[in-house]
Steps between C-alpha positions, in 0.01 A plus 500: 500500500425783746302795378644847457327622817647215706849577373452870581402414857790256537759738363345790691564322832871453432591869556281504811679194636839661423397820679381305806820293512711813455320675787545192722870479424546871568317470833707192586822693430372795702426273798845344476651850495296601807608184684866567408478855632335384824777246544756776452326713762497211743872444448569870553290505816687200635835670429386818672378300801843329529678832476274655768573207728873563462450872570299421814778276630766762435286766664452283805878456525556876471230574759655248738842651461366855553297393802172600338236236479198582288210263461206574280 
């Protein structure tokens, strides 16, 4: 049979373990949220890049029709 002091130490570590596990889960969820937001930014940047490519093509057509050729 464990002594009173041993039981106090054992039961005293349970809240500490729960706090550590809770902090780890919170950090894990935060990292997942950050990764999700970065993925959304990457998708948005890809969409913007595609739209800019289309705009460049249309601008080149307009410049060709107007006789103005501009190269940067």
